N, C-alpha and C positions, 0 to 999 in steps of 0.2 A: 718051519718059520725061516724068517729072512734075517740075516746075519748083521751086525753091527755096519759091516764094510757096506753092504748095501743103503744101510741108512746115508754112511757119510757119501756114497757115491751119488744118490737122490737128490742132498743137498747141494751137491755141487752142479748137478745139473738144472735145479731152479733159482739158484742163486740170482738175483736182480729182477727176477721175473714180480709179476702181480702178486700181490700177496695172496689171494687165493689158492694158488699155486702151493700153498703149506700144505692144502689137505689133502695131496697125495703121499703126503710122509704118512699117512695113518696107518695104524697095524702093528704087529709085535715085532721084536730085533733082539737077540739072542747078544747079550755082551756077557765076558769074562765076570759067571760069577752069578749072572741076575738076568732078568728079561724085562727089556723097557717096553712099557704100552703108550702108543699114544692112540687116546683115547676119543680126543675130541681136539680140533682142531678152529681157534676164533676165527671169525669173521675178518678179521681188522685189526691194527695193533694198537686200536684205541677200545677196542670190545673188552669182554672176562675174558681172562687168560686160557690158554690149553688147558685138560685136563688132560696131566700125565698117570701114568702109574708105574709101579715096581715091581716084579715078582720075584720072588727069594726062595726057591726050596729051602725042606726042612733041613735039609741033609747039608748045604750050603748054611742055612744062619747058623744052624747048628745050636739053639736055645735048649737047655735040659730039658725033659719030660716035664718035668717037677715043677718048671715053673710055671707052666701053662697048662696042668692036667684038669685045674677044678674052674670054674668058670670065673671067680673071683680073682685069682691068681691068671688068670689068661687076660682080665680088664684089666690088671695094675700093670702087667709086661708090656702092654700095646700100648699105652699111656707113658711109662718109661721111652719105650723103644723113641714114638711119637715124641716127645722132647728130646729128646738125643739130638733124633734127626732135624728136627727146627732147627735146634743150637747150631745145627752144621749145616741148613741150607741157608743160613742168616747172615752167613762169613761172604755166601756169594751172591748174595741179591742184588741185580740193577750194577753187576759188573760187569755184564754185557750191555752194549748199549747200542741207542735206537730209540724211535717215536713211542709215545704212547706210552703201554706196559712193557716194551720190551726189557727183557731181560729182568723180570719178577721172575722168583722163584722162594714159591711158600705152601706150607701147610698148613693144618686147622690148628689155631693160636689155641693151646691149652692153660686154664685157669687153675685155681688151687685145685680144682675137685678132679679126682678118677673117673671118666669116666667111659663108657664104650663110644668111641669113634669112628666112622667109613673111612674115616682116614687111615687108619692102621688096625690089619685085620692079622689074628693067627690061627690057623687051620690046627684045633684041637686034636684032631684026627694024627696028623702028621707032621703038623711045625712050621706048615709052608705060611711065609709070610707075603703080607699085600702093603706097600704102602701107595696111597693116593696124594699126588699135591698138584698147583697149577706153577705152569710156566707161562710167562708172556714170550712169545715166538718174534725175535726182533727184525727191523723194518727199520728202512731209512723213508719217511714218508709211509707210503703205501708198496714200497718196494723192498722185497724180498733181502734180507741181509744174511745170506747163510751161515757165512762167517763167524759172526757172533753165537748164532744158534750151537755151532758144532761147539765152542766154548764147551756152552751150557751142558750139553752132553754127552762129550768126549774129554771135556775137562775136570768141571766144575763135580756133576754127579756122580763120576766113578772116585772122585774123593771122599764125597760126604757117604756113599752108599756103604761101603765096606765097615767104613768106622763107627756106624750108629745101628748097623743092622746086619752084622756078622756078629755072632756072640764071642770067639775068638779076639775080635778087639774091643771089647767093652772088658770097664773093672766088674769082673764078677763079684765081689764081696758086695756091690752097690746093685748089682742085680739081685745077688741072694737076701739084700738089706727090704727091696722090693718085696718081691716072693714074703716074707716072714710078716713086715706088716699089714700085708693085705691079707695075709692069714687071723694076724691076731685083732683086724678091723671084725673078719667075718666071726670070730668067735664071740667080739663083743656082741654082735647083733644077733646071732645064738641066741645068747644070753636074756636078751631083753624078752622075749616071749616068754621065755621058761622061768625068769624072777619076775613076770608078770608089770614089767615096766613100759612104759614107752619110749624114756629115753636116758642116754646114762653120758655123764660130762666127768671127764677126767680132772683129777688136782692137777694143778699146775697148766691147765688149757690157759691159752690164749685167746679172749674171747672177740676184744675190740679190733678194729682193720684201720691200715696206715691212712687212709681217709676214705672219702665218699664215693669215691670213686674209684680206689683199690683195693683188689681182697688182699695183700697181705700183709702178715701180722702188725701191728704195731710196736714200737718199739719203746719199751722203758714201759712197755704195759703191767697192770697190776692183774698177776694171776687168779684163776677161777680156784675157790676152794669149798668142797663140798661142808653143808652145814652138817652138824653129827648126826642129827636125825635124821638125815636120808644118804648117810655116807655107806659104800659097800664097797668089798674089796672085790676083782676078777684075777685069777689067775691063766693070765694069757697064755698062749703055747711056744713065743717066744720071746716076748717082753719080761713077764712073770708076774708077780703080783703088781696089782693096780689098783688104786684108791680113788673114789670118786662119787660123784652125786649122782642114783638112779632116781628117777622121775618117778611116781607107781601112777598104773593107771589110776584112774576118776578123773576129777577136775581139780587142778591143777591151778593158782592164782599165783601171779608174779606180779609183788609192789616193788615199794621204794621210790626214795625223791629222784627229783628229773637229773638226768646224766648220771646216775650211780647203776644204772647197767644193765634194765628190764629188757628193754628193746634189744639190745645187744647178743642180750644172752638166748633171745625167743630165733634171733638171723640166726646163730651159729644153730640152734634147733630145728630150723626150714632147711638150711644145709647141709644138717645133720643124717641128711638122706641118701646123701652121697659120702662114699669115701674122699679122704683128703692126702694129699700128698705131705711127706717126712718136711718137716720146718714149717708147716703152716702152722701151728699152734693148736689145730682142732684134730688131728692127727686121730685122738682119743674119744671124739665127742660122735654118738650114734642116737640117730632116732629113728623111730618105726617107717619102714622105707613107703608106707602108704599115705606118709602124714601130709595132710595138703594145710597153705597157709589162705585164709579166712578173711575179706577183709569186703568194704562197698566198691563198686564201681558204677558210679552214676553214670547214664549215658550207653551202659552194654546193651545188648540185644538179647532175648531172652527170648526162645520156642519152647511154646508147651510143657512149661514145667509146672511139677504139681507145687505151688507153695503155700499150699493150704493149711502147713502144720505151722505157719504163720504167718500169713493174711488172707483175713477172709470176711467178707460181707462187707467187698469197697461200696461205696455208695450209687457207683456205675450199673452194679450188677456184675461185672467184670466174673466170670470162673476162674478163681485161681486155681480150681486142681489142672487145669491145660492152659497156663498162662503165659502170653506172647505180649512182646513189646518190643518195638525199636529204640526206645530211649527210657532205659529202665530209672528210678528213683534209689538211693542210695542204699534205704531199705528191702525194696524190689530184690534187687542185683545182689545183695548180700544173703537174702533168704535164697534167690536161685543157685547161687555158689555153696551152701551150704546141702541142700538137697542135692544137686550134680557131687556134689565130692561124696556124699552117702550114697548114691547110684555107683560112683566110681569106687567104691569099696574101700574108702580109708577106715582107719581106725583111729586116727588121733587128729583132732582142729588145732590147728597153731592160729591166734587172734590175738591182735593187738590195739587196744582202745583208740589207738591214734589214727586209726586207717578205718576204721568203723563207723558206721551208720549208728547215733544214738540211740534213736527212736526204737531200732532193731534190738540193740544190748539190752536196753534198759527201762522202765518208767519208773520212777520216783512216787509215794506216796503221795506230794503235794496233785501230780499231775493226773493220779487217779483217781483224784478227789473231784480236781475240774474236770475233766474229760472223763467221764463215767465209762466201765469196761463195755458197755454194749455200743458204744460211740465210736471203738476204736477200734479198728480192722487190724492194726498188729498184736500179735503176741509176741512178748520180747524172747529173744533168745537166753533169757536167764530163767525164763519158766519152761523151758524146753531141755536145758541141757544136763538136769539128772535122769530126764526118761531117756533123751540121747543113749545115753550112757548106757540105763541099767537094759533098753530092749534092744538097744544097736549093739553094744560095747565098745561105743566110738568114745573115747576120752577128748579132751580139752585142756590145753595148757592156753591160758588165758593173763596178759598183762595188762594189769589195771594202775593207772596213777592219778585217777583223780573222784571215781566213785569207789563206795566203799561196799554198794550190795550184793557184789559178788563174794564178799566173806561169809555169806550163810549157806551159801550152796558147794563149796570148795570142800575137797578132802584134806586138800595140801595147799599149804600159805607157804610160798618162799619170797623174804626180803632180800631186796638186792642192797649191800650198802658196799659202797667207794668199791 
């Protein structure tokens, strides 16, 4: 393997040459405590940035094995490390000058959810750490500016890497809290199936977000409180007892006035398939991980989907057992979404009437008298939702604000109030 000095020498040799000469830098170089891998070099300074990765042995990284010995703990630790590394890199991005994307240093941008990302990976067997990033190799016009890249690789990165990828330089208490939160979240998910629940929302959860384009919690928001009839208490391994609402399996209807939180609760359940970082407000909200949000998607393509459960006897005699179209209507697209979700193994539908095709969801009494059943190809979801639960074991959580039809088929009804 080449040494860091070999890279520095090479950069000196190609300085001021045409930009493609940067491709000679591809390879792995040993730096003190880590290996720098230049995996892909961009074609010119205005193209997508170069792909660079950092490998740190488990011995050098030094993270305690009990922080990554289970998948949920490993994913949480990777997420934490990546956030630290991102903050460190942001201080130096574009500090090196040049044309186009010269000087860019970045990693995957993390949202509020704790996800498995290819940008950071810990080997569960030995603790080896791999972090991937993008670096804009500097140039003046389309001439190599090696001096600026030397700043990035030999000055900026050696400051960022130890401060965020080496356990001995991190706040061990924060790392411990990340591990404990992941254990508590994993415990809640285990309890869902054992208690025959589809979701859990802890009391005190902050459901509203800062804005429509921000996932951060809203300031001064009203904390969620469970109705007494659905209140349960879980004894988490680290947090201890925590109370909240357990949504039972079956058909659950969420109702309430406009702006009282119906869709906000459903959105939290939709994202509850993921764990959330501390401070998000929804750390202790968990939903069955197979949950799928169902909606109408006018204009979507459908390929050989069996939607005969909902749509039959079309006027043009088209076969709905292998239905295909390049431009689906609202009702056919939603029917396909339901069927495809069932085939994917979902155990929970999440449905908001605001984003549904009305004729797919329900037909009122007057319409059924005007248009006889044998003249209507669509069997509405309301006539299938109970059958789907009893025969397939798939529960539904439905938000309704204008139609009361689903009251008659619901097992549980929640009314949101302020």
